[in-house]
N, C-alpha and C positions, 0 to 999 in steps of 0.2 A: 412580535419574529415569529415568521409562518413555522408552521408544525417540518416544511421537511428542512430548515437553520434547525429548529430544534430537537429533533432529529440526528444532525452534525455536533449538535456540544451536546450531544447526551451521549454519542460515539466518545470524544472528546473526551467527556469526564469518565469514562468508564476505559481508560488506560491506565489511567495511575493504579484503580482499583484491582484492574489484570497484572499490572508489575508486581505491586504487594503482594496479591496472591499466591504467584510464584517466590517470594522468597519469603515467604513465613508456612514457617512446616505447622502443617495441624492434620489429622485422617483428608484423602481427600481434596487435598490445597489444589491436586492441579486439574483432577476433572473439577472443579468450582473454576479456575486460572479456563481453563477451555471451553464452558460455560459461556461467563464473560466473553473473550472471545471472537465467541462464534456469534455471537450476539449480537455486539459491536460490527461483526463482516457482515451480521443479514443490514444494520441499519443501513451501511454504505450503499447495498441495492434499493432500500424502500425508503431513504431519501433519496436518490435518481429518477426514479419511480414519482415518488409523492413533487418533486420539480416540476418535472416533465408536461408529465398528467394533467395536477393541476393549475401548472400556469404559475408558479414559486422560483422559476430564475430569480435569484439575484446575485446581486452585485458577490452580497458576504459568501454567497453559497458554494460560488465561481472560486472564490482563496481557499474558506473553509475547507472543504468538502475532501480535495484534493492533499490538503493536507494530514485533514485527521487521518486519512487512511493510510499517508507515508509515516506518519507518526505511531502510530497504535503497529505496520508489521515491521518497524521499526526497531518497535520498543521489542518485540518476539525473540525480533533475529539477534540484538544485542546481548539477550537473558541465553539462547543459545551460544550464541559463541562467547560469552560466556561460563558458562558450565561444558564446552568444547563439544556439544553436538551440531560442530557452522562453524566451518572454521573464516577465519577474520579473512581472507582474503576474494571470500563467494559476498562476504557481508558488502565490504566496499567495491565489487563491480556492483551490488544491489543501487549500494549506497550514493557511487559516478553517477549508473548510467536517472535514477533520476535526480539528480542535482542536473546534471548539462541536459537532459527534456526539457526541464522543466527554466532554465535558460536558455533552453528555445525557443518557451513560447515568451519569456520577457521578453527577445529581441523583435520576438513576431507582432505583440502588443503594442511593442516604438513604432508600426509599420502597419496599425491599426491593422493588422489579421488578428485573429485568433486562430488557434491548433485545437480543434477538436479532439476530444480522446477518442484513439482508432479502431479499430476491431484487436489487431493485438496486441492491444496499453489495456484492453478489456482483460480479452483469454491471461494477457498476464498478472491481472491485478484476481481474479478470481482461481486461477491456477496456482498462485502466491497465498491465497491467503486458505482456500483449503489443504496444501502442503501444510501449512502453522497447523492450521490443528488438526491432522493426521499425527503430526509428530510433537505436540503438546498430547496426546495422546497417552496415558501414566502404563503403559504398556511394550511400548514401541522398541522398535531394532537401531539400532547402527545402521543397517543395512536401509530400512528405511526411510530414517534420516536420508542418510547422503544419495537415494531416489530424488525423495522432496527435495534436495538443494541442490540436486543436477536440473530436476522441471523446475524448479526459480530460476534459475541461471540462461537457460534457455530460451522459456519464454521475455525472459529479462533483456538478456544482450537480441532478442528479436526480436521486440521492439522498440527498442532504443537507434536499433538501425533502422527501423523500417520507419523514424517518425522522422527520422534523419534527412532520409532520403527521401522521401515522397516534398520534404519542408527545405531539401537544401536549397530555392530558389531565398528562404527569410535570410538566408546571409549574405552579406557584402565581402566574398573572399576577396574578392580585389585592398582592398581596406583590415587586413586582421595585422 
């Protein structure tokens, strides 16, 4: 297993640690959870850099890296929904976008086409991770939560629409 894939696996193993830290009440547990989330988020950018820069791109990494990112983000969002800091409908919009883009990529693969992450998708991922970090700060506010959720939603919807507009030819609209 190469370095990039090891970083992806580390991120996957950090997800349950992050969740446990959110739910176990001890002094500074939110700060520790925030640090774990930041570290996990940073490994996303590092493993991508390592994979491309050192020619460590693998099929495993192509599948597991985006899956690890989605599970990390969804885990944080589920916690925010469970404690009333994010509306369930906002979470659902993010979830539907992720499933839709994944489905589009699967359809493209059947036609021997790979849909790479677009610029707006990368902005969405970065904005979402930064916003979730801000929301995890122990002394945040309701207003700040709503601003972060709005940023997450705008970047999510925009990038989702962009994926479908730029790759509309992948879908056989006549045979739907």
